C-alpha positions in Angstrom: -107.4 -49.8 -106.4 -107.1 -52.1 -109.4 -103.5 -53.1 -108.7 -100.6 -52.7 -106.3 -97.4 -51.0 -107.4 -94.0 -52.6 -106.9 -91.7 -49.9 -105.8 -88.0 -49.7 -105.1 -87.0 -46.9 -102.7 -83.3 -46.1 -103.3 -81.9 -44.5 -100.3 -82.8 -43.9 -96.6 -83.2 -40.1 -96.4 -86.2 -38.7 -94.6 -88.1 -38.2 -97.9 -87.5 -41.8 -99.2 -88.4 -43.3 -95.9 -91.6 -41.2 -95.7 -92.6 -42.4 -99.1 -91.9 -46.0 -98.2 -94.0 -45.7 -95.1 -97.0 -44.2 -97.0 -96.9 -46.7 -99.7 -96.6 -49.7 -97.5 -99.5 -48.5 -95.4 -101.6 -48.5 -98.6 -100.7 -52.1 -99.5 -98.0 -51.6 -102.1 -94.9 -53.7 -102.4 -92.1 -51.3 -101.4 -88.5 -52.2 -100.8 -85.9 -49.9 -99.4 -82.5 -50.3 -100.9 -79.9 -49.2 -98.4 -77.1 -46.7 -99.1 -74.0 -46.3 -97.0 -74.7 -44.1 -94.1 -73.1 -40.7 -93.8 -70.0 -40.7 -91.6 -70.2 -37.1 -90.4 -73.0 -35.8 -88.1 -75.7 -33.9 -90.0 -77.5 -31.5 -87.6 -81.1 -30.8 -88.6 -83.2 -28.0 -87.2 -86.8 -29.1 -87.1 -89.5 -26.6 -86.4 -93.1 -27.2 -85.2 -94.7 -27.8 -88.6 -91.9 -30.3 -89.5 -92.4 -32.2 -86.3 -96.1 -32.4 -86.9 -95.5 -33.9 -90.3 -93.2 -36.5 -88.7 -95.8 -37.3 -86.1 -98.5 -37.8 -88.8 -96.3 -40.4 -90.5 -94.7 -42.2 -87.6 -97.1 -41.8 -84.7 -95.4 -40.6 -81.6 -92.6 -38.2 -82.1 -89.7 -40.3 -83.4 -87.0 -38.3 -81.7 -84.4 -39.1 -79.1 -81.1 -37.5 -78.1 -82.3 -34.2 -79.5 -81.7 -30.7 -78.2 -84.7 -28.5 -77.8 -84.8 -24.8 -78.6 -87.4 -22.3 -77.4 -86.6 -19.0 -79.1 -85.1 -17.5 -82.3 -83.5 -14.0 -82.4 -83.5 -12.4 -85.9 -81.8 -9.2 -87.0 -82.6 -9.0 -90.8 -81.3 -6.0 -92.7 -78.1 -4.2 -93.7 -75.5 -4.6 -90.9 -76.3 -2.4 -88.0 -79.7 -1.2 -89.2 -82.0 -4.2 -88.7 -84.2 -4.3 -85.6 -83.6 -7.3 -83.3 -86.6 -9.4 -82.8 -86.9 -12.3 -80.3 -89.6 -14.7 -81.3 -91.0 -17.8 -79.5 -90.1 -20.6 -82.0 -90.0 -24.1 -80.5 -87.8 -26.4 -82.4 -85.4 -29.4 -82.0 -82.0 -30.1 -83.3 -81.3 -33.7 -84.1 -78.7 -35.6 -86.1 -80.2 -36.4 -89.5 -78.4 -39.7 -89.9 -79.5 -41.0 -86.4 -83.1 -39.9 -87.1 -83.1 -41.7 -90.4 -81.8 -44.9 -88.8 -84.4 -44.7 -86.1 -87.2 -44.4 -88.7 -85.7 -47.2 -90.8 -85.7 -49.5 -87.7 -89.3 -48.6 -87.0 -90.2 -49.3 -90.7 -88.5 -52.7 -90.5 -90.2 -53.6 -87.3 -93.6 -52.9 -88.8 -92.9 -54.2 -92.3 -90.3 -56.9 -92.0 -90.1 -57.5 -95.7 -89.5 -53.8 -96.6 -85.7 -53.8 -96.6 -83.6 -55.0 -99.5 -83.7 -54.9 -103.3 -86.8 -55.7 -105.3 -86.4 -59.4 -106.2 -86.3 -60.7 -109.8 -89.6 -62.5 -109.3 -91.3 -59.3 -108.1 -89.8 -57.3 -111.0 -91.3 -59.9 -113.4 -94.6 -59.7 -111.6 -94.6 -56.0 -112.0 -94.8 -56.3 -115.8 -98.3 -56.9 -117.1 -98.9 -59.9 -119.3 -99.8 -59.5 -122.9 -103.4 -58.2 -123.2 -103.6 -57.2 -119.5 -104.3 -53.7 -118.3 -101.1 -52.1 -117.0 -102.4 -51.8 -113.4 -99.2 -53.2 -111.7 -96.0 -51.4 -112.5 -92.5 -51.2 -111.1 -91.3 -47.8 -110.0 -88.1 -46.3 -108.5 -88.3 -43.5 -105.9 -85.0 -41.8 -105.0 -83.6 -38.5 -103.8 -80.5 -38.9 -106.1 -81.0 -37.0 -109.3 -80.4 -38.5 -112.7 -78.6 -36.9 -115.6 -81.2 -34.6 -117.2 -80.0 -31.8 -115.0 -81.2 -29.0 -112.7 -82.3 -25.4 -112.9 -80.4 -23.5 -110.3 -81.2 -19.9 -109.2 -77.9 -18.5 -108.3 -74.4 -19.4 -107.2 -74.5 -19.0 -103.4 -72.8 -21.4 -101.0 -73.4 -22.2 -97.3 -70.4 -22.3 -95.0 -70.8 -24.5 -91.9 -68.7 -25.4 -89.0 -69.1 -26.2 -85.2 -67.5 -24.4 -82.3 -67.9 -24.1 -78.5 -70.3 -21.6 -77.1 -68.8 -18.9 -74.8 -69.4 -19.5 -71.1 -72.9 -18.6 -69.9 -74.5 -18.4 -73.3 -78.1 -19.2 -73.9 -78.4 -22.8 -75.3 -82.1 -22.5 -76.1 -82.0 -19.6 -78.6 -81.1 -19.8 -82.3 -79.8 -16.5 -83.8 -79.8 -15.0 -87.3 -77.9 -11.8 -88.2 -76.5 -10.2 -91.3 -73.2 -8.6 -92.4 -72.5 -6.8 -95.7 -71.6 -10.1 -97.4 -73.6 -12.8 -95.7 -76.3 -13.9 -93.3 -75.2 -16.0 -90.4 -77.2 -18.5 -88.4 -76.1 -19.9 -85.0 -77.8 -23.1 -83.8 -77.1 -24.4 -80.3 -76.5 -28.1 -80.4 -76.5 -28.8 -76.7 -73.5 -29.7 -74.6 -72.0 -26.3 -74.9 -71.5 -26.5 -78.7 -73.1 -24.7 -81.7 -73.4 -24.9 -85.4 -72.4 -21.7 -87.2 -73.6 -21.3 -90.8 -73.1 -18.4 -93.3 -74.7 -17.9 -96.7 -72.3 -16.1 -99.2 -73.0 -15.1 -102.8 -70.6 -17.6 -104.5 -68.1 -20.4 -104.3 -65.4 -20.2 -101.5 -61.9 -21.6 -101.7 -61.1 -21.4 -97.9 -64.4 -21.7 -96.0 -63.0 -21.8 -92.5 -61.1 -18.6 -93.0 -64.0 -16.8 -94.5 -66.4 -18.1 -91.8 -64.0 -16.8 -89.1 -63.8 -13.4 -90.8 -67.6 -13.1 -91.1 -68.0 -14.1 -87.5 -65.7 -11.3 -86.3 -67.8 -8.8 -88.4 -71.1 -9.9 -86.8 -73.0 -9.6 -83.5 -72.5 -13.3 -83.0 -68.7 -13.1 -82.2 -69.2 -12.9 -78.4 -71.5 -15.9 -78.4 -68.8 -18.3 -79.4 -65.6 -19.1 -77.6 -63.8 -19.1 -80.9 -64.6 -19.5 -84.6 -65.0 -23.0 -86.1 -61.6 -24.6 -86.7 -62.8 -26.4 -89.8 -65.7 -25.7 -92.1 -67.3 -26.9 -95.4 -68.8 -24.9 -98.2 -71.9 -26.4 -99.9 -73.8 -25.3 -102.9 -77.1 -23.9 -101.5 -78.9 -21.9 -104.2 -82.5 -23.0 -104.8 -82.6 -25.8 -107.4 -85.3 -27.7 -109.3 -84.7 -30.9 -111.3 -85.6 -30.4 -114.9 -87.5 -33.7 -115.0 -88.5 -34.8 -111.5 -91.1 -37.3 -112.8 -90.6 -39.7 -115.7 -92.3 -43.1 -116.4 -91.1 -45.5 -113.8 -89.1 -43.0 -111.7 -89.9 -40.2 -109.3 -87.5 -37.9 -107.5 -88.2 -36.8 -104.0 -86.5 -34.6 -101.4 -83.6 -32.4 -102.3 -83.0 -34.4 -105.4 -86.2 -33.0 -106.8 -86.2 -29.5 -105.3 -83.8 -27.7 -103.0 -84.7 -24.7 -101.0 -82.6 -21.8 -99.8 -81.7 -22.7 -96.1 -83.0 -19.2 -95.1 -86.5 -20.6 -95.3 -86.0 -23.0 -92.5 -88.6 -25.4 -94.1 -86.3 -27.6 -96.1 -87.0 -30.8 -94.2 -90.8 -30.2 -94.2 -90.7 -29.5 -97.9 -88.8 -32.7 -98.5 -91.4 -34.7 -96.6 -94.1 -33.0 -98.6 -92.6 -34.4 -101.8 -92.9 -37.8 -100.3 -96.6 -37.3 -99.7 -97.1 -36.1 -103.3 -95.0 -39.0 -104.7 -97.0 -41.6 -102.7 -100.3 -40.1 -104.0 -99.0 -40.2 -107.5 -97.9 -43.8 -107.4 -101.1 -44.8 -105.6 -103.2 -43.2 -108.4 -101.1 -44.8 -111.1 -101.6 -48.3 -109.5 -105.3 -47.5 -109.4 -105.3 -47.2 -113.2 -105.0 -43.4 -113.7 -103.1 -42.5 -116.9 -99.4 -42.0 -116.1 -98.7 -38.9 -118.2 -101.2 -36.5 -116.5 -100.0 -37.8 -113.1 -96.4 -37.1 -113.9 -97.2 -33.7 -115.3 -99.1 -32.9 -112.2 -96.2 -34.0 -110.0 -93.7 -31.8 -111.9 -96.1 -28.8 -112.0 -96.6 -28.9 -108.2 -92.9 -28.8 -107.7 -92.4 -26.0 -110.2 -95.1 -23.9 -108.5 -93.4 -24.4 -105.1 -90.1 -23.4 -106.7 -91.5 -20.2 -108.1 -93.1 -19.3 -104.8 -89.9 -19.9 -102.9 -87.9 -17.8 -105.4 -90.4 -15.0 -105.1 -89.8 -15.0 -101.3 -86.0 -14.9 -101.8 -86.4 -12.1 -104.3 -88.4 -10.1 -101.7 -86.2 -10.8 -98.7 -82.6 -10.5 -100.0 -82.8 -6.9 -101.3 -83.9 -5.9 -97.8 -80.6 -7.2 -96.3 -77.9 -6.9 -99.0 -77.0 -3.8 -101.1 -73.4 -4.9 -102.0 -72.7 -5.6 -105.7 -71.7 -9.2 -104.7 -75.3 -10.0 -104.1 -76.7 -8.5 -107.3 -76.4 -11.7 -109.2 -78.2 -13.7 -106.6 -81.0 -11.3 -106.3 -81.4 -11.2 -110.1 -81.3 -15.0 -110.2 -84.2 -15.2 -107.7 -86.1 -12.6 -109.8 -86.9 -15.2 -112.5 -89.8 -16.2 -110.2 -91.4 -12.8 -110.8 -90.8 -12.6 -114.6 -91.2 -16.3 -115.3 -88.0 -16.4 -117.4 -85.7 -19.4 -117.1 -87.9 -21.7 -115.2 
């Protein structure tokens, strides 16, 4: 390596922290700029491949206060026609904010100078003197997108709310079912509570009301004591940033590429962007030309986006025949034709 990069990591999401950990281990000067923590709990369902990625970064499994799941029941297809499958699928449910704080504490313990903004002196040192090879550069890595925009494949939204499980219900099995309008996923959180999510093909004005109605139409109704009293509706269609890599800046995580939650691999894919970003910055610090590196970074994300859309275009027609889903299925189909992305 001909030089060490000076890198500001803006934010403390799992992707940003993973990138910081990888860069610091390679001798780069990385600083993590803290953002205000999220006030509300953020349950994350982490499957076995995601846990393996976390272990590869942080050593022993960096989890505490998590709820462990053993099985997943899936009934995918038009309501009442899909076959129920019970699959062994070990996973854990953990609060994303607490996990990020735990990783941040571990990072600070190992690299005491890693927290805080890049200083003025370091910023000046990052600029090569006249006549020098530009081996040392300043970069910013973040999961917060800038203004050049995104390409979004659809309008669908995810409804989410918590509710108590009915007495005697299995707290080790996650469940996925379909209605005519939505797929619903129930994730036990431990302590007799569960997260209920529903994917619907567009924006929603009153998410709690719609989530309650979808629950009554599904096989999940007996599993909960009652429907969630409150719920949120979040944009959830797959999304790719138009320019995830530009000179001096790289986007990681959901700011660069967002997956349909149906895949169940969103956290793992966010971590993989961190690995790719760290390799890109390491190569740039070693003297590799920037432009081909940035093009490679963007191309890798675009390929992953196409592959994910192709999966959605294959799965959604198997479950939904209603006109409400036609737009979403057509939007996913751009992966097959190559139009629009």
